[in-house]
RODO-481161 format. One line per field, with one value per residue (C-alpha): x, y, z. Coordinates in nm, 2 decimals. Example, Ala and Ser with C-alpha at 12.3 -4.5 7.8 and 13.67 -1.06 7.14 Angstrom:
! residues 2
X [1.23, 1.37]
Y [-0.45, -0.11]
Z [0.78, 0.71]
***
This chain:
! residues 467
X [9.42, 9.12, 8.82, 8.61, 8.52, 8.70, 8.48, 8.58, 8.50, 8.22, 8.26, 8.05, 7.85, 7.76, 7.62, 7.28, 7.05, 7.23, 7.07, 7.28, 7.18, 7.30, 7.35, 7.39, 7.73, 8.04, 8.19, 7.86, 7.73, 8.06, 8.04, 7.67, 7.75, 8.01, 7.77, 7.50, 7.74, 7.81, 7.44, 7.38, 7.04, 7.08, 6.84, 6.92, 6.80, 6.92, 6.80, 6.78, 6.79, 7.10, 7.26, 7.44, 7.11, 6.96, 7.26, 7.21, 6.84, 6.93, 7.16, 6.87, 6.89, 6.57, 6.65, 6.41, 6.43, 6.39, 6.45, 6.19, 6.22, 6.02, 6.30, 6.52, 6.25, 6.41, 6.78, 7.03, 7.31, 7.29, 7.58, 7.61, 7.83, 7.99, 7.74, 7.45, 7.34, 7.23, 6.88, 6.83, 6.51, 6.65, 6.96, 6.74, 6.52, 6.81, 6.96, 6.63, 6.59, 6.94, 7.03, 7.41, 7.52, 7.86, 8.04, 8.12, 8.49, 8.38, 8.17, 8.47, 8.68, 8.41, 8.42, 8.80, 8.82, 8.94, 9.12, 9.48, 9.40, 9.59, 9.51, 9.63, 9.65, 9.80, 9.71, 9.72, 9.72, 9.51, 9.24, 9.48, 9.72, 9.44, 9.29, 9.63, 9.69, 9.34, 9.38, 9.73, 9.61, 9.31, 9.53, 9.76, 9.47, 9.47, 9.10, 9.10, 8.80, 8.83, 8.68, 8.81, 8.71, 8.64, 8.54, 8.78, 8.77, 8.81, 8.51, 8.30, 8.28, 8.43, 8.40, 8.34, 8.37, 8.65, 8.73, 9.08, 9.23, 9.34, 9.12, 9.25, 9.09, 9.15, 9.20, 9.04, 9.22, 8.99, 8.79, 9.03, 8.82, 9.12, 9.20, 8.93, 9.12, 9.38, 9.54, 9.81, 9.99, 9.97, 10.10, 10.13, 10.19, 10.25, 10.16, 10.08, 9.86, 9.50, 9.14, 9.24, 8.87, 8.86, 9.21, 9.27, 9.64, 9.90, 10.06, 9.73, 9.73, 10.08, 9.98, 9.68, 9.91, 10.14, 9.84, 9.74, 10.09, 10.04, 9.75, 9.94, 10.00, 10.32, 10.44, 10.45, 10.54, 10.63, 10.76, 11.12, 11.07, 10.80, 10.92, 10.59, 10.56, 10.93, 10.90, 10.67, 10.96, 11.05, 10.70, 10.71, 11.05, 10.93, 10.65, 10.89, 10.71, 10.89, 10.94, 10.99, 11.05, 11.00, 11.09, 11.38, 11.56, 11.48, 11.72, 11.45, 11.25, 11.44, 11.27, 11.49, 11.45, 11.10, 10.99, 10.67, 10.55, 10.26, 9.98, 10.15, 10.48, 10.79, 11.03, 11.26, 11.26, 11.63, 11.68, 11.33, 11.31, 11.12, 10.75, 10.52, 10.20, 9.90, 9.85, 10.07, 10.29, 10.59, 10.37, 10.21, 10.55, 10.58, 10.23, 10.31, 10.63, 10.44, 10.22, 10.52, 10.64, 10.31, 10.28, 10.62, 10.50, 10.21, 10.44, 10.33, 10.57, 10.70, 10.64, 10.27, 10.23, 10.41, 10.16, 9.88, 10.01, 10.03, 9.66, 9.56, 9.38, 9.29, 9.01, 8.72, 8.80, 9.18, 9.31, 9.00, 8.97, 8.64, 8.68, 8.85, 8.73, 8.91, 9.24, 9.19, 9.19, 8.98, 9.05, 8.90, 9.07, 8.95, 9.26, 9.17, 9.49, 9.79, 10.02, 9.76, 9.71, 10.08, 10.12, 9.84, 9.96, 10.31, 10.16, 9.95, 10.27, 10.44, 10.15, 10.16, 10.54, 10.49, 10.24, 10.30, 10.55, 10.39, 10.05, 9.95, 9.79, 9.47, 9.37, 9.01, 9.00, 8.72, 8.84, 8.67, 8.57, 8.60, 8.84, 9.07, 9.07, 9.16, 9.43, 9.59, 9.52, 9.89, 9.97, 9.69, 9.81, 10.16, 10.04, 9.82, 10.13, 10.24, 9.97, 9.98, 9.64, 9.42, 9.05, 8.94, 8.57, 8.41, 8.44, 8.24, 8.13, 8.01, 7.93, 8.06, 7.88, 8.04, 8.31, 8.32, 8.60, 8.68, 8.61, 8.78, 8.91, 9.15, 9.31, 9.29, 9.48, 9.76, 9.83, 10.18, 10.10, 10.05, 9.72, 9.60, 9.64, 9.42, 9.04, 8.81, 8.48, 8.23, 7.95, 8.03, 7.80, 8.04, 8.33, 8.28, 8.27, 8.56, 8.77, 8.67, 8.77, 9.12, 9.20, 9.38, 9.48, 9.73, 9.62, 9.51, 9.22, 9.22, 8.92, 9.01, 8.83, 8.62, 8.30, 8.07, 8.34, 8.34, 8.02, 8.22, 8.43, 8.16, 8.02, 8.37, 8.40, 8.06, 8.14, 8.48, 8.30, 8.10, 8.40]
Y [15.26, 15.40, 15.19, 15.49, 15.83, 16.09, 16.35, 16.68, 16.69, 16.91, 17.07, 16.89, 17.21, 17.24, 16.88, 16.99, 16.71, 16.39, 16.05, 15.73, 15.43, 15.13, 15.34, 15.03, 14.94, 14.99, 15.27, 15.44, 15.45, 15.60, 15.90, 15.94, 15.95, 16.22, 16.43, 16.39, 16.51, 16.82, 16.90, 16.78, 16.64, 16.27, 16.01, 15.67, 15.32, 14.97, 14.62, 14.53, 14.67, 14.65, 14.79, 15.05, 15.16, 15.19, 15.40, 15.64, 15.68, 15.77, 16.04, 16.18, 16.01, 15.89, 15.54, 15.33, 14.96, 14.87, 15.08, 15.31, 15.61, 15.82, 15.80, 16.05, 16.31, 16.57, 16.49, 16.74, 16.48, 16.10, 15.88, 15.53, 15.24, 15.01, 14.74, 14.95, 14.82, 15.05, 14.91, 15.05, 15.26, 15.53, 15.57, 15.58, 15.85, 16.06, 16.05, 16.13, 16.44, 16.55, 16.52, 16.52, 16.15, 16.08, 15.76, 15.68, 15.79, 16.13, 16.17, 16.08, 16.34, 16.59, 16.53, 16.53, 16.87, 17.15, 16.91, 16.79, 16.47, 16.15, 15.86, 15.50, 15.29, 14.95, 14.60, 14.48, 14.63, 14.94, 14.88, 14.79, 15.08, 15.33, 15.21, 15.22, 15.57, 15.68, 15.53, 15.67, 16.02, 15.99, 15.89, 16.19, 16.43, 16.51, 16.39, 16.32, 16.25, 15.91, 15.67, 15.31, 15.00, 14.81, 14.88, 15.00, 14.77, 15.07, 15.26, 15.00, 15.25, 15.26, 15.64, 15.94, 16.32, 16.45, 16.81, 16.81, 16.93, 16.58, 16.35, 15.99, 15.77, 15.43, 15.46, 15.17, 15.07, 14.77, 14.96, 15.25, 15.49, 15.60, 15.81, 16.05, 16.14, 16.41, 16.37, 16.60, 16.29, 15.94, 15.61, 15.31, 14.99, 14.76, 14.71, 14.37, 14.22, 14.18, 14.26, 14.13, 14.08, 14.46, 14.55, 14.27, 14.24, 14.32, 14.61, 14.80, 14.77, 14.92, 15.20, 15.29, 15.34, 15.56, 15.77, 15.78, 15.92, 16.19, 16.32, 16.35, 16.70, 16.70, 16.37, 16.01, 15.74, 15.40, 15.06, 15.00, 14.62, 14.60, 14.64, 14.77, 15.03, 15.13, 15.18, 15.47, 15.68, 15.75, 15.88, 16.09, 16.24, 16.35, 16.55, 16.69, 16.52, 16.46, 16.08, 15.89, 15.51, 15.26, 14.89, 14.66, 14.80, 15.17, 15.45, 15.67, 15.45, 15.13, 14.84, 14.60, 14.33, 14.23, 13.95, 13.81, 13.92, 13.70, 13.79, 14.11, 14.22, 14.42, 14.59, 14.89, 15.18, 15.29, 15.64, 15.64, 15.36, 15.04, 14.99, 14.74, 14.64, 14.44, 14.27, 14.00, 13.97, 14.12, 14.29, 14.49, 14.61, 14.76, 14.90, 15.07, 15.21, 15.36, 15.53, 15.68, 15.82, 15.99, 16.12, 16.28, 16.46, 16.59, 16.72, 16.47, 16.35, 15.99, 15.92, 15.99, 15.81, 15.51, 15.50, 15.53, 15.23, 15.03, 15.10, 14.97, 14.65, 14.58, 14.62, 14.39, 14.08, 14.16, 13.86, 13.92, 13.69, 13.50, 13.29, 13.00, 12.66, 12.34, 12.53, 12.61, 12.98, 13.08, 13.39, 13.54, 13.73, 13.91, 13.78, 13.69, 13.73, 13.49, 13.75, 13.82, 13.46, 13.41, 13.71, 13.60, 13.24, 13.35, 13.58, 13.28, 13.07, 13.35, 13.35, 12.98, 12.99, 13.26, 13.07, 12.69, 12.62, 12.29, 12.41, 12.39, 12.63, 12.52, 12.73, 12.74, 12.92, 13.03, 13.15, 13.48, 13.53, 13.27, 13.49, 13.54, 13.17, 13.09, 13.36, 13.26, 12.89, 12.80, 13.09, 13.01, 12.66, 12.77, 13.02, 12.75, 12.53, 12.76, 12.61, 12.26, 12.17, 12.33, 12.32, 12.47, 12.57, 12.63, 12.96, 13.26, 13.40, 13.74, 13.95, 13.68, 13.39, 13.04, 12.94, 12.58, 12.39, 12.66, 12.56, 12.54, 12.20, 12.38, 12.53, 12.23, 12.01, 12.26, 12.29, 12.20, 11.97, 11.59, 11.49, 11.37, 11.73, 11.89, 11.88, 12.02, 12.10, 12.23, 12.21, 12.50, 12.35, 12.05, 12.27, 12.33, 11.96, 11.89, 12.15, 12.02, 11.67, 11.78, 12.05, 11.99, 12.20, 12.48, 12.50, 12.82, 12.81, 13.09, 13.14, 13.34, 13.50, 13.80, 13.60, 13.45, 13.23, 13.49, 13.32, 13.00, 13.14, 13.14, 12.81, 12.65, 12.78, 12.64, 12.30, 12.29, 12.37, 12.05, 11.82]
Z [10.26, 10.45, 10.51, 10.61, 10.47, 10.67, 10.83, 10.96, 11.33, 11.45, 11.79, 12.05, 12.13, 11.76, 11.72, 11.84, 11.95, 11.90, 11.82, 11.85, 11.64, 11.84, 12.16, 12.38, 12.24, 12.45, 12.23, 12.15, 12.50, 12.63, 12.39, 12.47, 12.84, 12.79, 12.58, 12.85, 13.12, 12.90, 12.88, 12.53, 12.45, 12.36, 12.22, 12.09, 12.00, 12.03, 11.95, 12.32, 12.66, 12.88, 13.19, 12.98, 12.83, 13.18, 13.29, 13.00, 13.08, 13.44, 13.30, 13.09, 12.76, 12.58, 12.45, 12.24, 12.22, 11.85, 11.55, 11.38, 11.15, 11.39, 11.65, 11.46, 11.40, 11.64, 11.57, 11.44, 11.43, 11.40, 11.51, 11.36, 11.45, 11.19, 11.30, 11.15, 10.81, 10.53, 10.56, 10.91, 10.90, 11.13, 10.91, 10.60, 10.75, 10.86, 10.51, 10.35, 10.57, 10.52, 10.88, 10.96, 10.99, 11.13, 11.24, 11.60, 11.55, 11.43, 11.74, 11.95, 11.77, 11.85, 12.22, 12.22, 12.05, 12.27, 12.51, 12.52, 12.32, 12.39, 12.16, 12.22, 11.91, 11.82, 11.72, 12.08, 12.42, 12.34, 12.60, 12.88, 12.81, 12.78, 13.10, 13.28, 13.17, 13.27, 13.62, 13.67, 13.57, 13.80, 14.09, 14.05, 14.03, 13.66, 13.64, 13.26, 13.04, 12.88, 12.63, 12.65, 12.45, 12.77, 13.13, 13.41, 13.71, 13.93, 13.80, 13.62, 13.33, 12.98, 12.94, 13.15, 13.16, 13.38, 13.50, 13.37, 13.04, 12.92, 12.71, 12.68, 12.41, 12.26, 11.89, 11.70, 11.38, 11.29, 11.03, 10.97, 11.18, 11.39, 11.09, 11.20, 11.51, 11.53, 11.87, 12.02, 12.16, 12.01, 12.15, 11.93, 12.12, 11.82, 11.45, 11.31, 11.05, 11.17, 11.05, 10.71, 10.64, 10.61, 10.50, 10.26, 10.30, 10.58, 10.38, 10.40, 10.78, 10.80, 10.56, 10.78, 11.08, 10.87, 10.79, 11.15, 11.25, 10.99, 11.19, 11.52, 11.65, 11.86, 12.01, 11.90, 12.16, 12.01, 12.13, 12.03, 12.08, 11.81, 11.45, 11.32, 11.59, 11.57, 11.19, 11.25, 11.37, 11.01, 10.92, 11.24, 11.15, 10.81, 10.99, 11.25, 11.54, 11.86, 11.91, 12.23, 12.25, 12.53, 12.57, 12.65, 12.34, 12.40, 12.45, 12.61, 12.85, 12.88, 13.07, 13.27, 13.54, 13.45, 13.69, 13.83, 14.17, 14.28, 14.06, 13.96, 13.79, 13.90, 13.67, 13.65, 13.41, 13.38, 13.52, 13.68, 13.93, 14.01, 13.92, 14.07, 13.89, 14.02, 13.68, 13.54, 13.23, 13.06, 12.81, 13.09, 13.19, 12.84, 12.86, 13.19, 13.06, 12.77, 13.03, 13.20, 12.87, 12.80, 13.16, 13.13, 12.82, 13.02, 13.29, 13.56, 13.83, 13.80, 14.17, 14.14, 13.81, 13.97, 14.25, 14.00, 13.80, 14.12, 14.18, 13.84, 13.89, 13.52, 13.27, 13.21, 13.01, 13.03, 13.23, 13.46, 13.76, 13.75, 14.06, 14.23, 14.34, 14.44, 14.42, 14.05, 13.95, 13.65, 13.44, 13.13, 12.84, 12.53, 12.35, 11.99, 11.79, 11.82, 11.97, 12.24, 12.32, 12.36, 12.58, 12.81, 12.83, 12.92, 13.19, 13.32, 13.34, 13.54, 13.79, 13.83, 13.89, 14.15, 14.35, 14.33, 14.06, 13.97, 13.85, 13.49, 13.24, 13.08, 12.78, 12.66, 12.33, 12.10, 11.76, 11.66, 11.29, 11.01, 10.82, 11.11, 11.18, 10.82, 10.81, 11.15, 11.21, 11.22, 11.45, 11.69, 11.71, 11.79, 12.06, 12.23, 12.25, 12.54, 12.75, 12.91, 12.79, 12.53, 12.46, 12.14, 12.08, 11.74, 11.56, 11.69, 11.36, 11.48, 11.17, 10.93, 10.76, 10.80, 10.55, 10.42, 10.59, 10.85, 11.21, 11.55, 11.44, 11.21, 11.52, 11.74, 11.50, 11.48, 11.85, 11.93, 12.23, 12.26, 12.11, 12.45, 12.58, 12.31, 12.29, 12.02, 12.18, 11.92, 12.19, 12.43, 12.69, 12.74, 12.83, 13.21, 13.28, 13.05, 13.23, 13.57, 13.47, 13.37, 13.62, 13.95, 14.25, 14.15, 13.79, 13.61, 13.36, 13.10, 12.88, 12.57, 12.27, 12.17, 12.15, 12.41, 12.56, 12.84, 12.97, 13.05, 13.34, 13.61, 13.47, 13.51, 13.86, 13.95, 13.80, 13.99, 14.32, 14.28, 14.24]
***
């Protein structure tokens, strides 16, 4: 099942003058940045100003705040994100004038064309793995172009133009748009049911990844530990693709001896050697091993990639440190699927064990989307049971309207912890004080969710500092 209309990519130099509707978004602004660095004339519009908008203006883009038909008068190509409604006046004007209109993913395919394209896909871990690969390649002098769904801590950017031949991109499956990419090398971290508001049923999710593999040029790297990812080997074999696996069950890149190392992680790749990461969690050991597999295919030496992985300090909102007060450390995570919550909470427990051994993990979770909450309420409850205490906010609806009977309470009542260790906090403003009342020296607080829960980290640190 494809949720998008496939568009043949147009070479970046043939796009002409490009106008982005919603240019301030993370994905859109990254592609605009790369085009600007290639000398393409870029204009755009967004509902509000931002730091990203200001950066694009400094690079030479003309950016309008607010939408109006007149903004597309000089455009040869108009790029739209999935957030743009059909009623948008700029989109309407472009269609009326017969201007080429393409989705964000098609624009990404255009800037990847002509490079050795590496796409990282999967239900979880895309941003971290894409960021890891980018930093590792940078550290060994490959200087890739890249486009990530988050921001690298090392550069503060989510996308940039490099001088090397490699282009590394995160491939987003949420709306099926990764089917517009045709990478030379693809890495699939895992495949699970998600985005069912778009796909309708889990089978359609798996089918979309099958179709993605059919668009890969030469190599598919998959996780042997994940059944959904491992199943793609059969599709790849039918196409004659080279396949490499990684994981604790892999015959190609086998991971052993994973253990916490302070805030980081140590592990061994059999036949290669030991790797030390500055980020926590067994899932990051897998992500890093996937990077080694891709780097091998690119002909890069393991020793240099290992040093690059050691230099990786994370991506924004991926177990990102927000501060510490009163002996309590606060982190923030974009985790919004049960598997992601479980991985981050296990990583938090590893960090606690490395430092004090008797600290607790306090999870502050904001469910994202009413549909996802309805689909996965039981699984969210089970994942939050890995914490010592859980605070559940109300649902962040994002693009969805509220559903009767669907709220954060659905998740809170399913958390497998003593009732006294679970709080439902529909008023977000009460959470910093609630956390400060419960936290004690040696604890870790982890805010989780794809919504505005990220705002709470600094507020929690500030509240803790007053106690």
